[in-house]
C-alpha positions in Angstrom: -169.2 -54.7 27.9 -168.0 -51.0 29.3 -165.6 -50.7 26.4 -168.3 -51.3 23.9 -171.1 -49.2 24.8 -171.9 -45.7 26.3 -172.5 -46.1 29.2 -173.4 -43.1 32.2 -172.2 -42.8 35.5 -174.5 -41.2 37.9 -173.4 -39.3 40.8 -170.1 -42.4 40.4 -167.2 -40.1 40.8 -165.9 -43.3 42.9 -166.6 -45.7 40.9 -165.6 -44.2 37.5 -162.2 -43.8 38.7 -162.0 -46.6 40.0 -163.0 -48.1 36.5 -160.2 -45.5 34.4 -157.2 -47.3 36.6 -158.6 -49.9 35.2 -160.3 -49.9 31.3 -159.7 -47.9 29.0 -163.0 -46.4 28.6 -162.2 -43.5 26.4 -164.9 -41.4 24.8 -168.2 -43.7 26.0 -169.0 -42.7 29.2 -170.4 -39.5 30.5 -170.4 -38.8 34.4 -173.2 -36.3 35.7 -172.2 -35.4 38.9 -173.9 -33.0 41.7 -170.7 -31.2 42.6 -169.5 -28.3 40.3 -165.7 -29.3 41.5 -166.3 -31.8 38.8 -166.2 -29.4 35.3 -162.3 -29.3 35.5 -162.3 -32.5 34.9 -162.6 -33.0 31.3 -166.5 -32.2 28.7 -166.9 -35.9 29.8 -167.8 -34.3 33.3 -171.8 -32.8 32.6 -173.6 -31.4 36.0 -176.6 -32.9 36.8 -179.0 -31.8 39.7 -180.7 -33.8 40.8 -183.6 -32.0 41.8 -183.9 -31.3 38.1 -183.5 -34.4 36.2 -185.6 -32.9 32.7 -183.0 -30.2 32.5 -180.2 -33.6 31.6 -178.9 -31.8 28.3 -180.8 -33.2 25.3 -177.8 -34.9 23.5 -177.1 -37.1 26.2 -181.3 -37.8 26.4 -181.4 -41.7 25.2 -178.8 -42.4 24.5 -176.6 -45.2 27.5 -176.7 -48.4 27.3 -175.7 -49.2 30.8 -175.9 -46.3 33.2 -174.6 -46.6 36.8 -176.6 -44.8 39.7 -175.3 -43.8 43.2 -177.4 -40.8 44.8 -175.3 -38.9 47.5 -178.4 -39.2 49.6 -180.5 -42.1 50.9 -184.4 -40.8 51.1 -187.1 -41.6 48.4 -187.3 -38.6 46.9 -183.9 -38.0 45.7 -184.1 -41.9 44.2 -187.4 -41.1 42.5 -186.2 -37.9 40.6 -182.8 -40.0 39.6 -184.8 -42.8 38.2 -186.1 -40.2 36.1 -183.2 -39.2 34.7 -182.4 -43.0 34.3 -185.4 -43.3 32.4 -184.1 -40.2 30.5 -180.8 -41.9 30.0 -181.3 -44.9 28.8 -181.2 -46.3 25.3 -183.2 -48.6 25.1 -185.3 -51.3 27.5 -182.7 -53.8 26.4 -180.2 -50.8 28.1 -178.4 -52.4 31.5 -179.1 -50.5 34.9 -176.5 -50.7 38.1 -177.6 -48.7 41.3 -176.6 -49.2 45.0 -178.6 -48.9 47.6 -182.4 -48.8 46.2 -183.3 -50.8 43.2 -186.6 -52.9 43.6 -188.8 -50.0 44.3 -187.9 -47.7 41.1 -185.9 -49.8 38.9 -187.4 -53.1 38.5 -183.8 -54.7 39.5 -182.7 -57.5 41.5 -180.2 -56.9 44.9 -176.8 -58.5 43.9 -175.3 -61.5 46.7 -171.9 -59.3 45.9 -171.2 -56.6 48.5 -168.6 -53.6 48.3 -166.3 -53.1 50.2 -166.3 -49.7 51.7 -164.6 -49.6 55.7 -165.9 -46.3 56.5 -169.2 -45.8 56.2 -171.5 -46.9 58.9 -174.3 -48.7 56.6 -173.5 -52.0 54.1 -173.7 -51.4 50.2 -176.4 -53.5 48.2 -175.9 -53.4 44.9 -178.7 -54.3 42.0 -178.8 -54.8 38.1 -181.7 -55.1 35.9 -179.9 -57.6 34.1 -177.8 -61.0 35.5 -174.2 -61.1 36.1 -172.9 -64.5 37.6 -169.7 -62.0 38.6 -172.4 -59.9 41.3 -173.8 -62.9 42.2 -170.6 -64.3 44.5 -170.0 -63.4 47.6 -167.3 -60.9 48.5 -165.1 -62.2 51.3 -164.2 -58.9 52.0 -167.6 -57.9 54.2 -168.7 -60.1 56.7 -171.8 -61.7 56.7 -173.6 -62.4 60.0 
């Protein structure tokens, strides 16, 4: 999927950086970041002020088949703003969404079994998608499920 579709990574620099190590995503992605330090990363990195989701560049609206979202804060207000941005970015009702932490309330996404291992976080990430994914329906042996 990542090689043949247009992909948006919103506030997910760490995820995108890891994907770029393993896959050739070339020009098929845009990364929207809240922190201006990423503007030096190239044209595919777009400054995104999540406080103003409707101010996304018009050339990005309705263009993405797959959107990955990992907001910097886990609050209702922030997720509502990201939800607005995601709706603007999606190409169609068939576009896919992968979210961290919160998913059902804003996107009708389903919690996946797989949990990423992020050793230094004080809470456990959860993943949500609006599509079926056998790869995300397995237990991660690096994460304690007690």
